[in-house]
C-alpha positions in Angstrom: 4.7 -2.8 13.7 2.0 -5.5 14.1 1.1 -7.8 11.2 -2.3 -9.5 10.8 -3.9 -11.8 8.5 -7.6 -12.0 8.7 -10.0 -14.6 7.0 -12.9 -12.7 5.7 -14.6 -10.1 7.8 -13.5 -11.5 11.2 -12.4 -9.4 14.0 -10.0 -6.6 12.8 -11.5 -6.4 9.4 -13.1 -2.9 10.4 -9.4 -1.4 10.6 -8.9 -2.6 7.3 -12.2 -1.1 6.1 -11.5 2.2 7.9 -8.0 2.6 6.2 -9.6 1.8 2.7 -12.5 4.1 3.3 -10.0 7.1 4.3 -7.6 6.3 1.3 -9.9 5.1 -1.5 -13.1 6.9 -0.8 -12.3 10.1 1.1 -8.9 10.8 -0.6 -8.9 9.4 -4.0 -13.1 9.7 -4.4 -13.9 5.9 -5.4 -17.5 5.2 -4.8 -17.4 1.3 -5.1 -14.7 0.3 -2.6 -16.4 -2.4 -0.8 -18.2 -5.6 -2.4 -19.1 -9.1 -1.5 -15.4 -10.4 -2.2 -14.6 -9.0 1.0 -16.5 -11.8 2.7 -14.0 -14.4 1.1 -10.9 -12.5 1.0 -7.6 -12.7 3.2 -7.3 -9.2 4.6 -3.6 -8.0 5.6 -3.2 -5.3 8.0 -0.1 -3.5 9.3 -0.7 -1.7 12.5 1.6 1.0 14.2 1.0 1.4 17.7 -2.5 0.0 17.3 -3.1 2.1 14.5 -4.1 0.8 10.9 -1.0 1.7 8.7 -1.2 -0.5 5.5 -3.7 -2.9 4.1 -4.6 -5.3 1.2 -6.7 -8.2 0.4 -6.3 -11.2 -1.7 -8.4 -14.1 -2.9 -7.5 -17.4 -4.9 -8.9 -17.1 -8.4 -8.1 -20.8 -9.0 -5.5 -23.2 -7.4 -2.2 -21.3 -7.1 -3.4 -18.1 -9.0 -4.1 -15.3 -6.4 -5.4 -12.0 -6.9 -4.4 -8.9 -4.8 -6.2 -5.6 -4.5 -7.1 -3.0 -2.4 -3.5 -2.3 -1.4 -3.5 1.1 0.8 -1.2 2.9 3.1 -2.1 5.4 5.5 -1.5 8.9 4.1 0.4 10.1 7.2 2.8 7.0 7.0 3.6 7.0 3.3 7.4 7.3 2.5 8.3 4.8 5.2 8.2 1.6 2.8 5.2 0.2 4.4 3.7 -0.7 0.9 7.0 -2.6 0.1 6.9 -4.2 3.5 2.9 -5.1 3.0 3.6 -6.5 -0.3 6.4 -8.6 0.5 4.4 -10.0 3.5 1.4 -10.7 1.3 3.5 -12.7 -1.3 5.2 -14.5 1.5 1.8 -15.5 2.9 0.4 -16.3 -0.4 3.5 -18.4 -1.4 2.9 -20.4 2.0 -0.6 -21.2 0.8 0.5 -22.5 -2.7 0.4 -19.5 -4.8 2.4 -19.7 -8.1 1.2 -16.6 -9.6 -0.1 -13.0 -8.0 -2.1 -10.8 -10.2 -3.4 -7.3 -9.7 -4.9 -4.3 -11.2 -2.5 -1.4 -10.5 -3.2 2.1 -10.6 -1.0 3.6 -13.4 0.6 6.3 -10.8 1.7 2.9 -9.0 2.9 0.7 -11.8 6.6 1.6 -11.2 6.2 0.7 -7.6 4.9 -2.9 -8.6 7.5 -3.3 -11.1 10.2 -2.7 -8.5 8.6 -5.7 -6.6 8.8 -7.9 -9.7 5.5 -7.6 -11.4 5.1 -7.3 -15.0 2.4 -5.4 -17.1 0.3 -7.8 -19.1 -2.5 -5.5 -20.6 -3.6 -2.4 -21.8 -4.5 0.4 -19.7 -8.2 0.3 -18.4 -10.4 2.6 -16.2 -11.6 1.6 -12.8 -14.2 4.1 -12.1 -12.4 7.3 -12.8 -8.8 6.2 -12.3 -6.4 4.3 -15.0 -5.2 0.8 -14.1 -3.0 -1.8 -15.9 -3.0 -5.3 -15.1 0.2 -6.9 -13.7 1.3 -10.5 -12.7 4.1 -12.0 -10.9 5.1 -15.6 -11.3 6.5 -17.0 -7.9 9.4 -19.6 -7.7 
């Protein structure tokens, strides 16, 4: 497995975008997957034999407070704990960059996954396009 951290839309972003397109647009039918935030985010990518396996993005909302989103694992590689590996790497990288808190909007179906990683639900269910989500945070030591 190869691990990459990309600043904005630098070389390699197209692989993150392709994986997000496959998971969120084609598989889950989201329509508003890409936005201007991609220009200023850190993009995380795990490649398996050069093929995009998992991705996420993050940006600093305010000093020490980071937002993580667009967490996706290739359909063919699910069940191999890549999501957990990805999130652990993301959190480790953000801690190195001074993160004290990480926030995300989780699909309700993934709430248990994030709870196992130490995230706590902080709000009521809300809709993102057609899919129910909940806000979650993790305070970092």
